[in-house]
C-alpha positions in Angstrom: -113.7 64.5 -99.6 -117.6 64.9 -99.9 -119.2 67.5 -97.7 -122.8 67.6 -96.5 -124.8 70.6 -95.3 -128.2 70.9 -93.6 -130.6 72.8 -95.9 -133.6 72.8 -93.3 -132.9 76.7 -92.9 -134.5 77.4 -96.4 -136.3 74.2 -97.4 -138.4 73.8 -94.1 -136.9 70.3 -93.5 -133.9 68.6 -92.1 -132.7 66.8 -95.3 -129.0 66.7 -95.8 -127.6 66.4 -99.2 -124.2 66.0 -100.6 -122.5 69.2 -101.8 -121.3 67.4 -104.9 -124.8 67.0 -106.2 -125.1 70.7 -106.7 -123.2 72.9 -109.2 -123.0 75.7 -106.5 -123.3 75.6 -102.8 -122.8 78.5 -100.4 -122.4 77.3 -96.8 -122.9 79.6 -93.9 -121.3 82.4 -96.0 -120.6 85.7 -94.2 -119.0 89.0 -95.2 -118.2 91.9 -93.0 -116.9 95.4 -93.7 -115.3 98.0 -91.3 -116.1 101.6 -91.0 -115.7 104.2 -88.2 -118.4 102.5 -86.3 -116.7 99.1 -86.3 -117.6 95.9 -88.0 -120.8 95.6 -90.1 -122.3 92.4 -91.3 -123.2 92.7 -95.2 -123.8 88.9 -95.6 -124.9 87.0 -92.6 -124.5 83.1 -92.6 -126.1 82.5 -96.0 -126.6 79.1 -97.1 -128.1 78.3 -100.7 -127.7 76.0 -103.6 -127.8 76.2 -107.4 -128.6 73.0 -109.4 -127.0 72.3 -112.7 -129.0 73.5 -115.7 -131.1 76.0 -113.7 -132.0 79.6 -114.3 -132.0 81.1 -110.8 -132.8 84.9 -110.0 -131.7 86.5 -106.8 -133.9 89.2 -105.7 -134.6 91.5 -102.7 -134.4 95.1 -101.4 -131.7 97.5 -102.3 -128.7 97.1 -100.0 -129.8 93.6 -98.9 -126.6 91.8 -100.1 -127.6 90.6 -103.5 -124.7 92.0 -105.4 -122.3 91.3 -102.7 -123.3 87.6 -102.9 -122.6 87.5 -106.6 -119.2 89.0 -106.2 -118.3 86.5 -103.4 -119.3 83.7 -105.9 -116.9 85.2 -108.5 -114.0 85.9 -106.0 -114.2 89.7 -106.4 -114.9 90.0 -102.7 -113.6 87.3 -100.1 -115.8 86.0 -97.4 -115.2 86.6 -93.7 -116.6 83.2 -92.9 -118.2 80.1 -94.4 -117.4 78.0 -97.7 -118.2 78.1 -101.4 -118.3 74.9 -103.3 -118.5 74.5 -107.1 -119.1 71.0 -108.6 -118.3 69.7 -105.1 -114.9 71.6 -105.0 -114.1 74.0 -102.2 -113.3 77.2 -104.1 -113.4 79.6 -101.1 -109.8 80.7 -101.3 -109.5 80.5 -105.2 -108.6 83.6 -107.2 -111.1 85.1 -109.8 -108.8 83.5 -112.6 -109.0 80.2 -111.0 -112.9 80.3 -110.8 -113.0 81.5 -114.4 -110.9 78.6 -115.4 -113.3 76.2 -113.6 -116.1 77.6 -115.6 -117.8 80.7 -113.6 -118.4 83.8 -115.8 -119.3 87.2 -114.3 -121.2 90.1 -115.9 -121.0 93.5 -114.3 -123.8 96.0 -113.8 -121.7 98.4 -115.8 -119.7 96.6 -118.6 -116.1 97.5 -118.8 -115.1 99.5 -121.9 -111.9 98.7 -123.8 -110.4 101.4 -125.9 -108.5 100.0 -128.9 -110.0 96.4 -128.5 -112.5 95.3 -131.1 -115.6 93.2 -130.5 -114.0 90.3 -132.4 -111.0 90.5 -130.2 -113.1 90.5 -127.1 -115.0 87.4 -128.2 -111.8 85.5 -129.1 -110.3 86.3 -125.7 -113.6 85.0 -124.0 -113.7 81.8 -126.0 -109.8 81.3 -125.5 -109.4 80.4 -129.2 -109.1 82.3 -132.5 -112.8 82.3 -133.5 -113.5 82.8 -137.2 -115.5 85.8 -138.3 -118.4 83.5 -138.9 -118.3 81.9 -135.4 -117.9 85.5 -133.9 -120.9 86.7 -135.8 -122.9 83.7 -134.6 -122.4 84.8 -131.0 -123.4 88.4 -131.9 -126.6 87.2 -133.6 -127.5 85.2 -130.4 -127.8 88.6 -128.6 -129.6 90.3 -131.4 -126.8 92.4 -132.9 -126.3 92.7 -136.6 -122.7 91.2 -136.9 -121.5 93.3 -139.8 -122.2 96.4 -137.8 -120.4 95.4 -134.7 -117.7 92.8 -135.4 -114.9 95.4 -136.0 -116.1 98.2 -133.7 -114.1 99.1 -130.7 -115.5 98.3 -127.2 -115.5 102.0 -126.3 -117.7 105.1 -125.4 -119.3 105.0 -128.9 -121.5 102.0 -127.8 -124.6 102.5 -125.8 -125.3 100.9 -122.4 -127.7 98.4 -124.1 -125.1 97.5 -126.8 -122.4 97.0 -124.2 -124.6 94.7 -122.3 -125.5 92.5 -125.2 -121.8 92.3 -126.4 -120.9 91.4 -122.7 -123.4 88.5 -122.8 -122.1 87.5 -126.2 -118.7 87.0 -124.5 -120.4 84.9 -121.7 -121.9 82.7 -124.4 -118.7 82.4 -126.2 -117.0 81.2 -123.0 -119.6 78.4 -122.6 -119.4 78.6 -118.9 -120.8 76.1 -116.5 -122.2 79.0 -114.3 -122.9 82.5 -115.8 -123.5 85.2 -113.1 -125.2 88.5 -114.2 -125.3 91.4 -111.6 -128.5 93.5 -112.4 -128.2 93.3 -116.1 -131.2 95.8 -116.5 -129.2 98.7 -114.9 -128.5 101.8 -116.9 -130.3 100.7 -120.1 -133.4 102.1 -121.8 -136.8 100.2 -122.2 -136.2 99.2 -125.8 -132.7 97.6 -124.9 -134.3 95.9 -121.8 -137.0 94.3 -123.9 -134.3 92.9 -126.1 -132.3 91.8 -123.1 -135.3 89.7 -121.9 -135.3 87.9 -125.3 -131.7 87.2 -125.0 -132.1 85.6 -121.6 -135.0 83.6 -122.8 -132.8 82.3 -125.6 -130.0 81.5 -123.1 -132.4 79.7 -120.9 -133.5 77.5 -123.7 -130.0 76.8 -125.3 -127.4 77.0 -122.5 -126.3 73.8 -121.0 -125.0 75.4 -117.8 -126.6 77.2 -115.0 -127.6 81.0 -115.1 -127.6 83.1 -111.9 -129.1 86.6 -112.2 -129.3 89.5 -109.7 -132.5 91.4 -110.5 -135.5 93.2 -109.4 -137.5 93.1 -112.6 -140.6 91.1 -112.7 -140.1 90.1 -116.3 -136.8 88.4 -115.4 -138.2 86.8 -112.3 -141.0 85.4 -114.7 -138.4 83.3 -116.6 -136.6 81.9 -113.7 -136.7 78.2 -112.5 -136.0 79.2 -109.1 -136.0 82.5 -107.1 -133.9 83.4 -104.0 -134.9 86.3 -101.8 -132.1 88.0 -100.0 -132.8 90.8 -97.5 -130.7 92.2 -94.7 -127.9 89.9 -95.7 -129.9 86.7 -95.1 -131.8 84.2 -97.4 -135.3 85.0 -96.5 -136.9 82.7 -99.2 -135.9 80.2 -101.8 -138.1 78.2 -104.0 -139.5 77.7 -107.6 -141.0 80.5 -109.5 -144.5 79.2 -109.0 -143.9 79.2 -105.1 -142.3 82.6 -104.9 -143.9 84.7 -107.6 -147.5 84.8 -106.2 -146.0 86.6 -103.3 -144.4 89.2 -105.6 -146.8 89.7 -108.5 -148.5 93.1 -108.8 -145.5 95.1 -107.6 -143.7 97.6 -109.7 -140.5 95.5 -108.8 -139.7 92.8 -106.3 -138.4 95.4 -103.8 -141.5 96.0 -101.8 -142.8 92.5 -101.6 -139.2 91.3 -100.5 -139.2 94.1 -97.8 -142.5 92.5 -96.6 -140.7 89.0 -96.3 -138.1 90.6 -94.0 -140.7 92.3 -91.8 -142.5 89.0 -91.5 -139.2 87.2 -90.4 -138.5 89.9 -87.7 
């Protein structure tokens, strides 16, 4: 079955397009949580799309729903309402494993440490094949790590935050996913590591055949995006090309203040 959805909400028109045209479609997605005060809407009827081969950044104020959106895409959280389509297939009720097998990868804000697991083992697990040392070294070099220094190291507390981030990105590259999702990759790393991280994403943008979706406040990451989505108060406030959105954000320490301004204008 082919589904269609009205994208006038964020494109300023009434054009309807087939879900199958897009790699990823979120259709009227909602997510509520319960507390002592009752139900609280975290994601409120979000609809957005990601095209094949695009580098998309989701930005917005803290607590606006960006990371929750990423977790809904991966299946870490389940939506209260709405649907998620991947390559035209409804994946709303699929597990994390099923989504991963379809070609979706997810990188956490704080990468997981695996005591007793070596870097080469992690890369082999990610690629689902017995990589040679030469192949594994290639993936490490792609993220700016000297392979001989890391290939046999354990993925444990001896690694810095920046090293863990780059190793995690190497596993994402090794998976060759159709869609790679990164939740605030700049979190918890120093300036030197962040500068190297930008170079890694620039290389991924040039060399990756699939799509990349990053949750970030950082202007330097926004500057290499094809498209930017602004989420605030659980809603899509803006979606457009970098050239359309960046002039409204430029000059801020991060995207947070500008995105708060978008929300105020909507209210």
